[in-house]
C-alpha positions as CSV (number, residue, x, y, z in Angstrom):
1,M,6.9,-18.8,8.2
2,T,10.6,-19.9,8.9
3,T,11.1,-22.3,11.7
4,T,14.6,-21.0,12.5
5,T,14.9,-19.9,16.0
6,R,16.2,-16.4,16.0
7,S,18.0,-14.6,18.8
8,A,16.3,-11.8,20.8
9,V,16.2,-8.5,19.1
10,A,18.4,-6.0,20.5
11,R,16.8,-2.8,21.7
12,E,19.1,-0.6,19.7
13,D,18.4,-2.5,16.5
14,A,14.6,-2.6,16.9
15,G,13.9,0.7,15.4
16,A,15.8,-0.2,12.2
17,L,13.2,-2.9,11.6
18,F,10.7,-0.2,10.8
19,A,13.0,2.5,9.4
20,V,15.6,0.9,7.2
21,P,14.5,-0.2,3.8
22,Q,16.8,-3.2,3.5
23,R,15.2,-4.7,6.7
24,W,12.1,-5.4,4.5
25,A,13.7,-7.5,2.0
26,D,13.1,-10.8,4.1
27,M,9.6,-10.7,5.4
28,D,9.7,-13.9,7.3
29,A,12.5,-12.9,9.3
30,W,10.9,-9.3,9.7
31,H,7.8,-10.9,11.1
32,E,9.7,-13.1,13.4
33,D,11.7,-10.3,14.8
34,V,8.6,-8.0,15.1
35,A,6.7,-10.6,16.9
36,Q,9.4,-10.6,19.8
37,I,9.0,-6.6,19.8
38,R,5.1,-7.1,20.0
39,R,5.3,-9.2,23.0
40,A,7.9,-7.4,24.9
41,H,7.0,-3.7,24.2
42,R,3.6,-2.4,23.9
43,V,5.2,1.0,22.9
44,L,8.7,0.9,21.7
45,P,10.5,4.2,22.0
46,V,13.0,4.7,19.0
47,E,16.0,7.0,18.7
48,L,17.7,6.2,15.3
49,E,20.6,8.3,13.8
50,G,19.3,10.6,11.1
51,F,15.7,10.4,12.3
52,E,13.7,12.5,14.8
53,P,12.5,10.3,17.8
54,F,9.3,8.3,17.5
55,W,7.3,5.6,19.3
56,V,6.3,2.4,17.5
57,L,2.9,0.8,18.1
58,T,2.9,-2.9,17.1
59,R,-0.3,-4.1,18.6
60,H,-3.8,-4.3,17.0
61,E,-5.6,-2.6,19.8
62,D,-3.3,0.5,19.9
63,V,-3.0,0.9,16.2
64,Q,-6.8,0.8,15.7
65,S,-7.3,3.2,18.6
66,V,-5.0,5.8,17.2
67,S,-6.3,5.3,13.8
68,R,-9.9,6.1,14.9
69,D,-9.0,9.2,17.1
70,N,-8.8,11.9,14.4
71,Q,-8.9,14.6,17.1
72,R,-6.1,13.9,19.3
73,W,-3.9,12.3,16.7
74,L,-3.1,14.3,13.5
75,N,-1.6,13.1,10.1
76,T,0.0,16.5,9.0
77,S,2.3,16.9,6.1
78,R,4.9,14.4,7.5
79,S,2.9,11.3,7.8
80,V,5.6,9.1,6.3
81,L,8.9,8.3,8.3
82,G,12.1,9.3,6.6
83,P,15.5,10.7,7.5
84,E,15.4,14.5,8.3
85,E,18.0,15.1,5.7
86,D,15.7,13.8,2.9
87,W,13.0,16.1,4.0
88,K,15.1,19.0,3.7
89,K,16.6,18.1,0.4
90,M,12.9,17.8,-1.0
91,L,11.9,21.3,0.3
92,A,15.1,22.8,-0.9
93,A,14.4,21.4,-4.5
94,G,11.1,23.3,-4.6
95,I,8.7,20.4,-4.1
96,P,5.8,21.5,-2.1
97,A,5.3,19.6,1.2
98,P,2.8,16.6,0.7
99,R,-0.9,17.7,0.9
100,T,-2.6,14.5,-0.2
101,L,-5.7,12.9,1.4
102,V,-3.3,11.1,3.7
103,H,-1.7,14.3,4.9
104,L,-4.7,16.7,5.5
105,D,-6.7,16.8,8.6
106,G,-10.1,17.8,9.8
107,A,-12.3,19.9,7.5
108,E,-9.8,20.1,4.8
109,H,-9.4,16.5,4.7
110,R,-13.2,16.0,4.6
111,D,-13.7,18.6,1.8
112,H,-10.9,17.2,-0.4
113,R,-12.0,13.6,0.1
114,S,-15.6,14.7,-1.1
115,V,-14.2,15.6,-4.5
116,T,-13.8,12.0,-5.6
117,N,-15.7,10.1,-2.9
118,D,-18.7,9.1,-4.9
119,W,-16.4,7.3,-7.4
120,F,-15.2,5.0,-4.7
121,K,-18.4,4.1,-2.8
122,P,-19.5,0.5,-2.9
123,A,-22.2,0.8,-5.5
124,A,-20.0,2.8,-7.8
125,V,-17.2,0.2,-7.7
126,K,-19.7,-2.5,-8.2
127,H,-21.0,-0.9,-11.2
128,R,-17.4,-1.3,-12.6
129,Q,-17.1,-5.0,-12.1
130,P,-17.7,-5.9,-15.6
131,R,-14.7,-3.7,-16.7
132,I,-12.7,-5.2,-13.8
133,D,-13.7,-8.6,-15.1
134,A,-12.7,-7.9,-18.7
135,L,-9.3,-6.6,-17.6
136,A,-8.6,-9.5,-15.3
137,E,-9.6,-11.9,-18.2
138,L,-7.1,-9.9,-20.4
139,F,-4.2,-10.5,-18.2
140,V,-5.1,-14.3,-17.7
141,H,-4.9,-14.4,-21.3
142,R,-1.4,-12.7,-21.2
143,M,-0.3,-15.5,-18.9
144,R,-1.4,-18.0,-21.5
145,D,0.4,-16.0,-24.3
146,L,3.6,-16.2,-22.3
147,G,3.7,-19.9,-22.3
148,E,4.4,-22.0,-19.2
149,E,6.3,-19.5,-17.2
150,C,6.2,-15.9,-16.1
151,D,6.9,-13.5,-13.2
152,F,3.5,-13.1,-11.6
153,A,4.3,-10.0,-9.7
154,R,5.7,-8.2,-13.0
155,D,3.8,-9.8,-15.7
156,V,0.4,-10.0,-14.1
157,A,-0.1,-8.3,-10.7
158,Q,1.6,-5.0,-11.6
159,P,0.1,-4.3,-15.1
160,F,-3.4,-5.7,-14.0
161,T,-3.9,-3.4,-11.1
162,L,-2.2,-0.5,-13.0
163,R,-4.7,-0.7,-15.8
164,V,-7.7,-0.8,-13.6
165,I,-6.8,2.5,-11.8
166,M,-5.6,4.2,-15.0
167,D,-8.8,3.1,-16.7
168,I,-11.0,5.0,-14.3
169,Y,-8.4,7.9,-13.9
170,G,-8.4,8.6,-17.7
171,V,-4.7,8.1,-18.3
172,P,-4.1,6.8,-21.7
173,E,-2.8,3.3,-21.9
174,Q,0.4,4.3,-23.6
175,D,1.2,6.4,-20.6
176,E,1.1,3.5,-18.1
177,P,4.7,2.4,-18.2
178,L,5.6,6.2,-17.2
179,M,3.1,5.8,-14.4
180,L,4.7,2.8,-13.2
181,E,8.1,4.0,-13.4
182,L,7.4,7.1,-11.5
183,T,5.5,5.2,-8.8
184,Q,8.4,3.0,-8.3
185,G,10.7,5.9,-8.1
186,L,8.4,7.3,-5.4
187,F,7.7,4.4,-3.2
188,G,10.7,2.3,-4.0
189,A,13.4,4.7,-4.5
190,A,15.6,3.1,-1.7
191,D,15.4,-0.3,-3.6
192,P,18.4,-0.7,-5.9
193,E,16.4,-2.1,-8.7
194,Y,14.3,1.2,-8.8
195,L,17.2,3.7,-8.2
196,G,17.9,4.2,-11.8
197,D,20.6,6.8,-12.7
198,A,19.8,8.9,-9.6
199,A,22.7,9.4,-7.1
200,D,20.6,8.3,-4.2
201,A,17.2,7.4,-3.0
202,E,16.1,11.1,-2.2
203,A,17.4,12.2,-5.6
204,R,15.2,9.5,-7.2
205,V,12.0,10.7,-5.2
206,I,12.6,14.3,-6.2
207,E,13.2,13.4,-9.9
208,S,9.9,11.3,-9.8
209,V,7.9,14.1,-8.1
210,M,9.2,16.7,-10.7
211,E,8.0,14.3,-13.6
212,F,4.6,13.9,-12.1
213,I,4.3,17.7,-11.8
214,A,5.0,18.1,-15.5
215,Y,2.7,15.3,-16.5
216,F,-0.2,16.3,-14.3
217,N,0.1,19.9,-15.2
218,Q,-0.8,18.9,-18.8
219,I,-3.7,16.7,-17.7
220,T,-5.0,19.7,-15.8
221,E,-5.0,21.8,-18.8
222,D,-6.6,19.2,-21.0
223,R,-9.4,18.3,-18.4
224,R,-10.3,22.0,-18.0
225,A,-10.5,22.4,-21.8
226,H,-12.1,19.1,-22.5
227,P,-14.0,17.5,-19.5
228,A,-14.4,13.9,-19.4
229,D,-16.1,11.2,-17.4
230,D,-12.9,10.4,-15.2
231,L,-11.2,10.9,-12.0
232,A,-8.7,13.3,-13.6
233,T,-11.4,15.6,-14.6
234,L,-13.0,15.7,-11.1
235,I,-9.4,16.6,-9.8
236,A,-8.6,19.2,-12.4
237,N,-11.9,21.0,-11.8
238,G,-12.4,20.1,-8.0
239,Q,-13.7,22.7,-5.6
240,P,-13.3,21.4,-2.2
241,G,-15.4,23.4,0.3
242,G,-16.7,25.4,-2.7
243,C,-13.2,27.0,-3.5
244,P,-10.9,26.1,-6.4
245,M,-8.4,23.4,-5.3
246,G,-4.9,24.9,-4.6
247,D,-1.9,23.9,-6.9
248,A,-0.1,21.9,-4.3
249,E,-3.2,20.0,-3.3
250,R,-4.2,19.3,-6.8
251,L,-0.8,17.9,-7.6
252,W,-0.6,15.7,-4.6
253,Y,-4.2,14.5,-5.2
254,Y,-3.2,13.2,-8.7
255,I,-0.1,11.5,-7.2
256,I,-1.7,9.7,-4.4
257,V,-4.5,8.2,-6.6
258,A,-2.1,7.3,-9.5
259,T,0.5,5.7,-7.0
260,A,-1.6,4.3,-4.2
261,G,-4.4,3.1,-6.5
262,H,-2.3,0.4,-7.9
263,D,1.0,-0.1,-6.1
264,T,-0.6,-1.3,-2.8
265,T,-3.0,-3.8,-4.6
266,S,-0.3,-5.0,-6.8
267,H,1.8,-5.9,-3.8
268,A,-1.3,-7.5,-2.0
269,L,-2.1,-9.6,-5.2
270,A,1.5,-10.8,-5.8
271,G,2.1,-11.4,-2.1
272,G,-1.2,-13.2,-1.8
273,M,-0.4,-15.4,-4.7
274,E,3.1,-16.2,-3.1
275,A,1.4,-17.3,0.0
276,L,-1.2,-19.4,-2.0
277,L,1.9,-21.2,-3.9
278,R,3.0,-22.5,-0.4
279,D,-0.3,-24.4,-0.2
280,T,-2.1,-24.6,-3.7
281,E,-5.0,-26.5,-2.1
282,Q,-6.2,-23.1,-0.7
283,L,-6.1,-21.8,-4.4
284,W,-8.2,-24.7,-5.7
285,A,-10.7,-24.2,-2.8
286,L,-11.6,-21.0,-4.6
287,R,-12.5,-23.0,-7.7
288,D,-14.8,-25.2,-5.7
289,D,-16.3,-22.2,-3.9
290,P,-16.0,-18.9,-5.6
291,E,-17.6,-17.0,-2.9
292,L,-14.6,-17.8,-0.8
293,A,-12.6,-15.4,-2.8
294,I,-14.2,-12.4,-1.0
295,N,-12.7,-13.7,2.3
296,A,-9.4,-14.7,0.5
297,A,-8.9,-11.1,-0.7
298,D,-8.9,-9.8,2.9
299,E,-6.6,-12.5,4.0
300,C,-4.3,-11.5,1.1
301,I,-4.3,-8.0,2.2
302,R,-4.0,-8.8,6.0
303,W,-1.0,-11.1,5.1
304,T,0.9,-8.7,2.9
305,S,-0.1,-5.2,4.4
306,P,1.5,-3.3,1.6
307,V,1.3,0.1,3.5
308,R,3.9,-0.5,6.1
309,H,3.1,2.5,8.2
310,F,1.8,6.0,8.8
311,L,2.8,8.5,11.4
312,R,0.3,10.3,13.8
313,Y,1.2,13.2,15.8
314,A,-0.2,13.9,19.5
315,T,-2.0,17.2,20.0
316,E,-1.6,16.7,23.6
317,D,0.3,14.6,26.1
318,I,-1.3,11.1,25.7
319,E,-0.9,7.9,27.6
320,I,-0.7,4.5,25.9
321,G,0.0,1.4,27.8
322,G,1.8,3.4,30.6
323,T,4.0,5.4,28.2
324,I,3.3,9.2,27.8
325,V,3.7,10.3,24.3
326,P,4.2,14.2,24.6
327,E,2.3,16.8,22.6
328,G,3.9,17.0,19.3
329,G,5.4,13.4,19.6
330,R,4.8,11.0,16.8
331,V,3.8,7.4,16.8
332,L,4.5,4.9,14.0
333,L,1.4,2.7,13.3
334,S,2.9,-0.6,12.2
335,Y,0.3,-2.2,10.1
336,P,2.1,-5.4,9.2
337,S,2.6,-6.1,13.0
338,A,-0.9,-5.3,14.0
339,N,-2.3,-7.6,11.3
340,R,-0.2,-10.5,12.9
341,D,-1.1,-9.8,16.3
342,E,-1.6,-13.2,18.1
343,D,-4.1,-11.8,20.6
344,V,-6.5,-10.8,17.8
345,F,-5.9,-13.3,14.9
346,D,-6.2,-17.1,15.4
347,R,-2.9,-18.6,14.1
348,S,-2.0,-15.2,13.1
349,M,1.3,-16.4,11.4
350,T,-0.7,-18.8,9.1
351,F,-2.1,-17.8,5.8
352,D,-5.6,-19.0,5.6
353,V,-8.3,-18.1,2.9
354,R,-11.1,-19.5,5.2
355,R,-9.9,-17.4,8.1
356,S,-13.0,-16.3,10.0
357,D,-11.3,-13.2,11.4
358,A,-9.8,-11.8,8.2
359,D,-12.0,-8.9,8.3
360,R,-10.4,-7.5,11.3
361,L,-7.4,-6.4,9.1
362,L,-6.0,-2.9,9.7
363,S,-4.3,-2.7,6.2
364,F,-6.9,0.2,5.2
365,G,-6.4,2.2,8.3
366,G,-9.4,3.5,10.2
367,G,-11.5,6.6,11.1
368,A,-11.7,9.5,8.8
369,H,-8.7,8.3,6.8
370,F,-9.9,4.8,6.0
371,C,-8.5,4.0,2.6
372,L,-10.6,5.6,-0.2
373,G,-9.6,2.7,-2.6
374,S,-10.5,-0.2,-0.3
375,Q,-13.4,-1.4,-2.3
376,F,-11.5,-1.4,-5.6
377,A,-8.5,-3.3,-4.1
378,R,-10.8,-6.0,-2.7
379,R,-12.6,-6.4,-6.0
380,E,-9.4,-6.5,-8.1
381,I,-8.0,-9.2,-5.9
382,R,-10.9,-11.5,-5.6
383,T,-11.6,-11.2,-9.3
384,M,-8.2,-12.2,-10.4
385,L,-8.1,-15.0,-7.9
386,T,-11.4,-16.4,-8.9
387,K,-10.4,-16.4,-12.7
388,L,-6.9,-18.0,-12.0
389,A,-8.4,-20.7,-9.9
390,A,-11.0,-21.5,-12.4
391,Q,-8.7,-21.8,-15.3
392,L,-5.3,-23.0,-13.9
393,A,-4.7,-26.7,-13.7
394,T,-1.2,-26.3,-12.0
395,I,0.9,-23.6,-10.7
396,E,4.3,-23.7,-8.8
397,P,7.1,-21.3,-7.9
398,T,10.3,-21.7,-10.0
399,G,12.4,-19.7,-7.5
400,P,12.0,-17.6,-4.3
401,A,9.9,-14.4,-4.3
402,Q,11.8,-11.1,-4.1
403,W,10.6,-8.4,-1.8
404,S,11.2,-4.7,-2.4
405,E,13.2,-2.8,0.1
406,S,11.0,0.0,1.2
407,A,9.8,1.0,4.6
408,F,6.8,2.7,3.5
409,V,4.9,0.9,0.6
410,S,6.5,-2.6,-0.3
411,G,5.8,-6.1,-1.1
412,A,6.6,-8.8,-3.5
413,E,8.1,-7.4,-6.6
414,R,9.3,-10.6,-8.2
415,S,7.4,-14.0,-8.1
416,P,8.5,-16.4,-10.7
417,V,6.0,-19.3,-11.5
418,H,5.5,-22.2,-13.9
419,Y,2.0,-23.1,-14.6
420,A,-0.4,-24.9,-17.0
421,F,-4.0,-24.0,-17.8
422,R,-7.0,-26.5,-17.9
């Protein structure tokens, strides 16, 4: 972390740290500023122009407590923070309100989750380890073919994690570039690098969702006519609660699996490697003790916290640390802040693959909405780190990492490195 002493964060500026995409471009500065907020405000009320009011929870205890309380705190269709005008534009464009596993509550959530749940259980994911090994090896070979330099985020982390999820999804390899483009348009639309020809970020999001709709409508027709052993078939023919899945629910189910299944893991892997490059002895420790990669994967995910937040809505007046959040009020769960809480994690601002408390991370949420793909994410990261540690002789950055500008899902999008293999 940077050692520069920063001035106190002004109260009126604090909310922007969580809502404004550009504030996520310098993660060292972000964490230093938010650490001040975490110590000063257990609950931070925010009133920001263009946004409905919200309260920010930055401490591990509070984020964990709300995450686990699925009765008093609901997700709803508005689980992601954004300007009110953007929400109105999306609905006006004819895009249905989000109905993913993230946005559903209660029995609806349980029934829709059951459609694909068996594919993400530990035993099922373990069964796919040979395929994950083969794909990881494929991208290690890609690094060899690229010579002595590459952009680890773009050339390895992104395509490797994308290939894993698309492999189980049943999306053909030739369509993977399209999936990557649409994911970046959905999660990183505010980043100038991903804006494309769109007039603004919301236009980019709308454009991406419309393309997702067209693509997955074709997938649905195909898998209903020709069922296969893949996730797309389960979603196309899914019957949550014994009833056919609605069109909106099916669309958003496709989108959440296609996007969250790789973008978050890619950021965790790329950001974890960036941290390892600051102290490569930790990478070589994985060569000496491959079992350490299990803990190292958790530390990468704690350190990077690719999902920056989710919102939860109070079903009644609820008191948190002396602050009353009224019925209907919404709290922002700040996972990156909770994962650096100094009251929970020893030396919380230090990346350590040997960390004894890494498993207390909150990156996967908690309660009924605990991340469905957590087992895949952990296996992909530890598999790649193990193979790289075993085969690399040296690796070092050739320039600073570049962080994407997004207040929802973001992380290292550029990570130039120079390396040599053993």
